[in-house]
ROSE-4610 file (N, C-alpha, C; in Angstrom, 1 decimal, always signed):
// ROSE-4610
residu = [X/X/X/X/X/X/X/X/X/X/X/X/X/X/X/X/X/X/X/X/X/X/X/X/X/X/X/X/X/X/X/X/X/X/X/X/X/X/X/X/X/X/X/X/X/X/X/X/X/X/X/X/X/X/X/X/X/X/X/X/X/X/X/X/X/X/X/X/X/X/X/X/X/X/X/X/X/X/X/X/X/X/X/X/X/X/X/X/X/X/X/X/X/X/X/X/X/X/X/X/X/X/X/X/X/X/X/X/X/X/X/X/X/X/X/X/X/X/X/X/X/X/X/X/X/X/X/X/X/X/X/X/X/X/X/X/X/X/X/X/X/X/X/X/X/X/X/X/X/X/X/X/X/X/X/X/X/X/X/X/X/X/X/X/X/X/X/X/X/X/X/X/X/X/X/X/X/X/X/X/X/X/X/X/X/X/X/X/X/X/X/X/X/X/X/X/X/X/X/X/X/X/X/X/X/X/X/X/X/X/X/X/X/X/X/X/X/X/X/X/X/X/X/X/X/X/X/X/X/X/X/X/X/X/X/X/X/X/X/X/X/X/X/X/X/X/X/X/X/X/X/X/X/X/X/X/X/X/X/X/X/X/X/X/X/X/X/X/X/X/X/X/X/X/X/X/X/X/X/X/X/X/X/X/X/X/X/X/X/X/X/X/X/X/X/X/X/X/X/X/X/X/X/X/X/X/X/X/X/X/X/X/X/X/X/X/X/X/X/X/X/X/X/X/X/X/X/X/X/X/X/X/X/X/X/X/X/X/X/X/X/X/X/X/X/X/X/X/X/X/X/X/X/X/X/X/X/X/X/X/X/X/X/X/X/X/X/X/X/X/X/X/X/X/X/X/X/X/X/X/X/X/X/X/X/X/X/X/X/X/X/X/X/X/X/X/X/X/X/X/X/X/X/X/X/X/X/X/X/X/X]
num = [1/1/1/2/2/2/3/3/3/4/4/4/5/5/5/6/6/6/7/7/7/8/8/8/9/9/9/10/10/10/11/11/11/12/12/12/13/13/13/14/14/14/15/15/15/16/16/16/17/17/17/18/18/18/19/19/19/20/20/20/21/21/21/22/22/22/23/23/23/24/24/24/25/25/25/26/26/26/27/27/27/28/28/28/29/29/29/30/30/30/31/31/31/32/32/32/33/33/33/34/34/34/35/35/35/36/36/36/37/37/37/38/38/38/39/39/39/40/40/40/41/41/41/42/42/42/43/43/43/44/44/44/45/45/45/46/46/46/47/47/47/48/48/48/49/49/49/50/50/50/51/51/51/52/52/52/53/53/53/54/54/54/55/55/55/56/56/56/57/57/57/58/58/58/59/59/59/60/60/60/61/61/61/62/62/62/63/63/63/64/64/64/65/65/65/66/66/66/67/67/67/68/68/68/69/69/69/70/70/70/71/71/71/72/72/72/73/73/73/74/74/74/75/75/75/76/76/76/77/77/77/78/78/78/79/79/79/80/80/80/81/81/81/82/82/82/83/83/83/84/84/84/85/85/85/86/86/86/87/87/87/88/88/88/89/89/89/90/90/90/91/91/91/92/92/92/93/93/93/94/94/94/95/95/95/96/96/96/97/97/97/98/98/98/99/99/99/100/100/100/101/101/101/102/102/102/103/103/103/104/104/104/105/105/105/106/106/106/107/107/107/108/108/108/109/109/109/110/110/110/111/111/111/112/112/112/113/113/113/114/114/114/115/115/115/116/116/116/117/117/117/118/118/118/119/119/119/120/120/120/121/121/121/122/122/122/123/123/123/124/124/124/125/125/125/126/126/126/127/127/127/128/128/128/129/129/129/130/130/130/131/131/131/132/132/132/133/133/133/134/134/134/135/135/135/136/136/136/137/137/137]
x = [+127.0/+126.9/+128.2/+128.1/+129.3/+129.9/+131.2/+131.9/+132.8/+133.5/+134.4/+134.9/+135.6/+136.3/+137.5/+137.6/+138.7/+139.8/+139.5/+140.6/+140.0/+140.9/+140.7/+141.5/+140.9/+141.7/+142.0/+143.2/+143.6/+144.2/+143.6/+144.1/+145.3/+146.4/+147.7/+148.2/+148.8/+149.4/+150.8/+151.5/+152.8/+152.9/+152.8/+152.7/+154.0/+155.1/+156.4/+156.6/+156.3/+156.5/+155.5/+154.3/+153.3/+153.7/+154.2/+154.7/+155.8/+156.8/+157.9/+157.3/+156.4/+155.9/+155.1/+154.2/+153.5/+154.3/+155.4/+156.2/+157.3/+158.0/+159.1/+158.5/+157.5/+157.0/+156.0/+155.1/+154.1/+154.5/+155.5/+156.0/+155.2/+154.4/+153.6/+154.6/+154.1/+154.9/+154.3/+155.1/+154.5/+154.4/+153.2/+153.0/+153.1/+153.2/+153.3/+152.5/+152.7/+152.0/+151.3/+150.3/+149.6/+149.0/+149.2/+148.4/+147.1/+146.0/+144.7/+144.1/+144.4/+143.9/+142.4/+141.6/+140.1/+139.7/+140.5/+140.2/+141.1/+142.0/+143.0/+143.8/+144.3/+145.0/+146.3/+147.3/+148.4/+148.2/+148.3/+147.9/+149.0/+149.2/+150.2/+149.4/+149.8/+149.0/+149.8/+149.2/+149.9/+149.0/+149.2/+148.3/+148.5/+147.3/+147.3/+146.1/+146.4/+145.4/+144.2/+144.4/+143.3/+142.7/+143.1/+142.6/+143.8/+143.7/+144.8/+144.5/+145.6/+145.5/+145.9/+145.2/+145.5/+145.8/+147.0/+147.3/+147.1/+146.2/+145.8/+146.2/+146.8/+147.3/+146.8/+146.5/+146.0/+147.1/+146.6/+147.4/+147.3/+148.5/+148.5/+147.7/+147.5/+146.8/+145.3/+144.7/+143.3/+142.5/+141.2/+140.3/+139.7/+139.0/+138.3/+139.3/+140.4/+141.4/+142.0/+142.3/+142.8/+141.8/+140.5/+139.5/+139.4/+139.5/+139.5/+140.7/+141.9/+143.0/+143.0/+142.2/+142.0/+141.2/+140.3/+139.5/+140.3/+141.0/+141.8/+143.2/+144.0/+145.4/+146.3/+146.0/+146.9/+146.5/+145.3/+144.9/+144.0/+143.6/+142.8/+142.0/+141.2/+140.4/+139.5/+139.6/+138.8/+137.6/+137.8/+136.7/+137.0/+135.9/+136.0/+135.5/+136.2/+135.8/+135.5/+134.4/+133.9/+134.0/+134.5/+134.6/+133.2/+132.8/+131.6/+131.9/+131.1/+131.3/+130.3/+129.4/+128.5/+128.1/+128.9/+128.7/+127.4/+127.0/+125.8/+124.6/+124.5/+123.4/+123.4/+124.6/+124.6/+124.2/+124.6/+124.1/+122.6/+122.1/+120.6/+119.9/+120.4/+119.8/+119.8/+121.0/+121.1/+120.3/+120.3/+119.4/+118.0/+117.6/+116.2/+115.9/+116.9/+116.7/+116.8/+117.0/+117.0/+118.4/+119.5/+120.8/+121.2/+121.9/+122.4/+123.9/+124.3/+125.7/+126.3/+127.6/+128.2/+128.3/+128.2/+128.1/+127.0/+126.6/+125.6/+125.9/+127.2/+127.6/+129.0/+129.4/+130.8/+131.8/+133.0/+134.1/+135.3/+136.4/+137.6/+138.3/+138.8/+139.6/+141.0/+141.7/+143.1/+142.9/+144.0/+144.1/+143.0/+142.5/+141.4/+140.1/+139.8/+138.5/+137.5/+136.3/+135.2/+134.7/+134.5/+134.2/+133.1/+132.4/+131.4/+131.3/+131.0/+130.9/+129.5/+129.1/+127.9/+128.0/+127.0/+127.1/+127.2/+128.1/+128.3/+127.0/+126.1/+124.9/+124.1/+124.3/+123.5/+124.2/+125.4/+126.2/+126.9/+126.1/+126.5/+127.8/+127.9/+129.0/+130.2/+130.1/+131.3/+131.1/+132.1/+132.1/+132.4/+131.5/+131.6/+131.9/+132.9/+133.2/+132.9/+132.3/+132.2/+133.1/+133.8/+134.8/+134.6/+134.5/+134.5/+135.8/+136.5/+137.8/+137.6/+138.6/+138.5/+138.1/+138.4/+138.1/+136.6/+135.8/+134.4/+133.6/+134.3/+133.6/+133.2]
y = [+37.7/+36.3/+36.0/+35.3/+34.8/+33.7/+33.8/+32.9/+31.9/+32.2/+31.3/+31.9/+31.1/+31.5/+32.4/+33.6/+34.5/+34.4/+34.5/+34.4/+34.1/+33.6/+33.4/+34.4/+35.2/+36.2/+35.8/+35.9/+35.6/+36.9/+37.3/+38.4/+38.0/+38.8/+38.4/+39.5/+39.2/+40.3/+40.8/+40.0/+40.3/+39.9/+40.8/+40.5/+39.8/+40.4/+39.8/+38.4/+38.1/+36.8/+35.8/+36.2/+35.4/+35.1/+36.0/+35.8/+34.8/+34.9/+33.9/+32.5/+32.4/+31.1/+30.5/+31.2/+30.7/+30.3/+31.1/+30.8/+29.7/+29.9/+28.9/+27.6/+27.6/+26.4/+25.6/+26.4/+25.8/+25.7/+26.5/+26.5/+27.4/+28.3/+29.2/+30.3/+31.0/+32.0/+33.4/+34.3/+35.7/+36.4/+36.8/+37.5/+39.0/+39.4/+40.9/+41.3/+42.6/+43.2/+44.5/+44.9/+46.2/+46.7/+48.0/+48.8/+49.2/+48.9/+49.2/+50.3/+51.6/+52.6/+52.6/+52.3/+52.3/+51.2/+50.1/+49.0/+49.1/+50.1/+50.2/+49.0/+48.3/+47.1/+47.1/+46.4/+46.0/+44.5/+44.1/+42.8/+42.1/+40.8/+40.0/+39.0/+38.8/+37.9/+36.6/+35.5/+34.2/+33.3/+33.3/+32.6/+31.1/+30.4/+28.9/+28.4/+27.7/+27.0/+27.9/+29.0/+29.8/+30.8/+30.7/+31.6/+32.1/+32.7/+33.1/+33.1/+33.1/+33.3/+34.8/+35.6/+37.0/+37.1/+37.5/+37.8/+39.3/+39.6/+41.0/+41.5/+42.7/+43.3/+44.7/+45.3/+46.6/+47.6/+48.6/+49.7/+50.8/+51.2/+52.2/+51.8/+50.5/+50.1/+50.5/+50.7/+51.1/+50.1/+50.3/+49.6/+48.3/+47.6/+46.3/+45.2/+45.1/+44.1/+44.4/+45.6/+46.0/+45.6/+45.8/+45.4/+43.9/+43.2/+41.7/+41.2/+41.8/+41.4/+41.7/+42.8/+43.1/+41.9/+41.3/+40.2/+38.9/+38.7/+37.5/+37.9/+38.2/+38.7/+37.8/+36.5/+35.6/+35.6/+36.2/+36.3/+35.1/+34.9/+33.8/+34.1/+33.2/+33.4/+34.6/+35.5/+36.7/+36.7/+36.3/+36.2/+35.3/+34.9/+34.3/+35.3/+35.3/+36.2/+35.4/+35.8/+35.2/+36.3/+35.8/+36.7/+36.8/+38.0/+38.2/+39.0/+38.7/+39.5/+40.6/+40.8/+41.9/+42.2/+42.9/+43.1/+43.8/+44.8/+45.5/+44.6/+43.7/+42.7/+41.8/+41.3/+40.4/+41.0/+42.3/+43.0/+43.2/+43.6/+43.7/+42.4/+41.3/+40.0/+39.6/+39.7/+39.3/+40.1/+41.4/+42.3/+41.9/+41.5/+41.1/+39.8/+39.0/+37.8/+38.0/+39.3/+39.6/+39.7/+39.6/+39.6/+41.1/+41.2/+42.5/+42.7/+43.9/+44.2/+45.1/+45.1/+45.9/+47.4/+47.7/+49.0/+49.1/+50.3/+50.5/+50.2/+50.4/+50.2/+49.6/+49.0/+48.6/+49.7/+49.3/+50.3/+49.8/+50.6/+50.2/+49.1/+48.1/+47.1/+46.9/+45.9/+45.7/+45.4/+45.7/+45.4/+46.0/+47.2/+47.9/+47.2/+46.3/+45.7/+46.6/+46.3/+46.8/+45.7/+46.0/+45.0/+45.4/+44.4/+44.7/+43.4/+43.6/+42.5/+42.2/+41.0/+40.5/+40.3/+40.7/+40.6/+39.1/+38.7/+37.3/+36.6/+37.4/+36.7/+36.0/+36.4/+35.7/+34.5/+34.2/+33.1/+32.3/+32.0/+31.1/+31.6/+33.0/+33.6/+33.8/+33.5/+33.8/+35.1/+35.9/+37.2/+36.8/+37.3/+37.0/+38.3/+38.3/+39.4/+39.0/+40.0/+39.9/+40.8/+40.4/+41.2/+41.2/+42.3/+42.4/+43.0/+42.3/+42.7/+43.7/+44.5/+45.6/+45.1/+43.9/+43.4/+43.2/+43.3/+43.1/+44.4/+45.5/+46.8/+47.5]
z = [+108.0/+108.4/+109.1/+110.2/+110.9/+110.1/+109.9/+108.9/+109.6/+110.7/+111.3/+112.6/+113.4/+114.6/+114.1/+114.7/+114.3/+115.3/+116.6/+117.6/+119.0/+119.8/+121.3/+122.0/+122.8/+123.5/+125.0/+125.4/+126.7/+127.4/+128.5/+129.2/+130.0/+129.9/+130.5/+131.3/+132.5/+133.4/+132.9/+132.1/+131.7/+130.2/+129.3/+127.8/+127.4/+127.7/+127.3/+127.7/+129.0/+129.6/+128.9/+128.6/+128.0/+126.5/+125.8/+124.5/+124.5/+125.4/+125.5/+125.8/+126.7/+127.1/+125.9/+125.2/+124.1/+123.0/+122.7/+121.6/+121.9/+123.0/+123.3/+123.8/+124.6/+125.2/+124.3/+123.6/+122.8/+121.3/+121.0/+119.6/+118.6/+119.2/+118.3/+117.8/+116.8/+116.2/+116.4/+116.8/+117.0/+115.7/+115.3/+114.0/+114.2/+115.4/+115.7/+116.9/+117.2/+118.3/+117.8/+118.5/+118.2/+119.4/+119.6/+120.6/+120.0/+120.7/+120.2/+121.2/+120.9/+121.9/+122.2/+121.2/+121.4/+122.4/+122.5/+123.4/+124.7/+124.6/+125.7/+126.0/+124.9/+125.0/+124.2/+124.6/+123.9/+123.6/+122.3/+121.9/+121.1/+121.4/+120.6/+119.8/+118.6/+117.7/+117.4/+117.7/+117.5/+116.6/+115.3/+114.4/+114.5/+114.4/+114.4/+113.6/+112.6/+111.8/+111.4/+110.8/+110.3/+111.3/+112.5/+113.6/+114.3/+115.5/+116.2/+117.7/+118.5/+119.9/+120.0/+120.8/+121.0/+122.5/+122.8/+124.2/+124.4/+125.3/+125.5/+126.9/+126.9/+128.2/+128.2/+129.4/+129.5/+129.0/+128.2/+127.7/+128.7/+129.3/+130.4/+131.6/+131.9/+133.1/+133.1/+131.9/+131.9/+131.1/+131.2/+130.3/+130.9/+130.0/+130.4/+130.8/+130.1/+130.5/+131.9/+132.2/+133.5/+134.6/+134.3/+135.3/+135.4/+134.3/+134.3/+135.2/+135.0/+135.7/+137.2/+137.6/+139.0/+139.6/+138.9/+139.5/+139.4/+138.3/+138.0/+137.8/+138.8/+138.6/+137.8/+137.7/+136.9/+135.5/+135.1/+133.8/+133.5/+132.2/+131.8/+130.5/+130.1/+128.9/+129.0/+128.1/+128.1/+127.2/+125.9/+125.0/+123.8/+123.1/+121.8/+120.8/+119.7/+118.6/+117.3/+116.7/+115.5/+114.4/+113.2/+112.1/+111.4/+110.9/+110.2/+108.9/+107.9/+106.7/+106.6/+107.6/+107.6/+109.1/+109.8/+111.2/+111.5/+110.7/+110.9/+110.8/+109.8/+109.7/+110.9/+111.3/+112.4/+113.7/+113.9/+115.1/+115.1/+114.0/+113.9/+114.1/+113.5/+113.7/+115.1/+115.8/+117.2/+118.1/+117.9/+118.7/+118.6/+117.3/+117.1/+117.9/+118.1/+118.9/+120.4/+120.8/+122.2/+122.9/+122.1/+122.7/+123.0/+124.1/+124.5/+124.1/+123.8/+123.5/+124.5/+124.6/+125.7/+125.2/+123.9/+123.4/+122.4/+122.0/+121.0/+119.6/+119.2/+117.9/+117.8/+116.7/+116.5/+116.6/+117.1/+117.2/+116.5/+116.4/+115.7/+116.6/+115.9/+116.6/+115.9/+116.3/+115.7/+114.2/+113.5/+112.0/+111.2/+111.7/+110.9/+111.0/+111.9/+112.0/+112.6/+112.5/+113.3/+114.2/+115.5/+116.5/+117.4/+117.9/+118.9/+119.8/+121.1/+122.0/+122.5/+122.5/+123.0/+124.5/+125.3/+126.7/+127.1/+128.1/+128.4/+129.0/+129.5/+130.1/+129.0/+127.8/+126.7/+126.2/+126.5/+126.0/+127.1/+128.1/+129.2/+129.9/+130.1/+130.8/+130.0/+128.6/+127.8/+127.0/+127.1/+126.3/+124.8/+123.9/+122.5/+121.8/+120.9/+120.1/+118.6/+117.9/+116.4/+115.8/+114.7/+114.1/+112.6/+111.9/+110.5/+110.0/+109.2/+108.7/+107.5/+107.2/+106.2/+104.8/+104.5/+103.1/+103.0/+104.1/+104.0/+104.4/+104.2/+104.6/+103.3]
């Protein structure tokens, strides 16, 4: 079951500059960074009120974020992520409702999560991620 908003992901062309801007100018706190090889991203985590802003940058210039930045060089909103306590049940339920996913099955994400993305055509052009954290596996 989907339980809450987990994070808002923003694709950024310069991770260090974006971290400085979000922390210094908006007053957010950097909780850490993580390279996520399965997603080909370097990610910075900025928690705020039970969710977080994730700044995502291509790892080694590859992957979906690199392609996004080719189309939008200045970056921008990449996806919304919702936390689930049973990703397999939510995937089955949503597939049953006719939604398409960008992959066949969940894959490893940051912080030991299992993640899967719903195709944006099903949600008014917004890419939606579902994430199940380790405490629910």
